[in-house]
N, C-alpha and C positions, 0 to 999 in steps of 0.2 A: 588881944595882946599879940597873937601870932601874926596878924596882918600888919600891925605896927612894926614888928621886927622884920617882916618880909620885905617891906618897901625899901628900907635903907640897905638891906643885904643885897637886893637886886641892883641897887645903884652902885654899891661898891664892886660887886662882881662884874657889872657891865664895863667898869673902867679897865678891866684887864681880861681880855678874851682868853688868854692862857689859863688864868686862875679858874675861869668858868669851865673850860674844858677839863681841867684837872679835877675839879670838884665833881662834875658830872660823871667822869670816868671812875672816880673813887666810890661814888654812890652806887653805881651799877655793880661794882665789886662787892660792896657791903651787902647788896641785895642778892648776891649769889650769881652774878653774871660777869665773870672776869673777862674783859675784852682788852686787847692791846690797843693803846692809843697810837694809831698810825700817823696822826698829824704831827705829834711831837716825838714819836719814837720811844714811848715810855710804857713800861710794864706796870701792872697793878702791884701793890705793896708786897704780896707774897710770890710774885712772878708766875702765878697760876694761869695767866692768859697764854703764856708760852709753854708752861710745863704744868698741865692740869693736875698731876699727882701732888703738887705742892699746895693746892687750895686749902686755905685755913677754914676748917669746919665751924669754928666758934664765931658766931656773929658778934659776941662781946669783944673778941680780939680784933675783928674787922672794924667795929665801931670805934674802938680805942685808937686804931691806926688812922681812921678817918678824922677823928677829933684832933689828933696830932698834926695831920695835914692842914686842917683849918687854922690851927694855931700858927703853923709855919707860914701860911699865906696871910696871916693876920685877918682872917675872916671869921671872927668869933663874936659872940654877943657883945662883949666889951668893946671890941673894935667898931662894931656896927653902932653902938651907942655913942661912942666918941665921934665918929664920922657924922652921925645925925645931929649932934649938938655943936658942930664946928661953925655953924653959921646958918 
């Protein structure tokens, strides 16, 4: 099942290099490595890449923020399913 979901997700993300960078940037932060996105000049959600004291210790809060980002970018399982069944 995860391989089926992964293929269309990669196709959607490849369409937008910015979305790909933002998702990878967010995933690093979720995994405890807050790094500033120098390509697009963007901080992680809690700004801890620039102010380490602000790091959100709760992985649940970081995951919630990441999920909201995916929804904003329309890269969710529902969006992947829709794109995969468009043709």
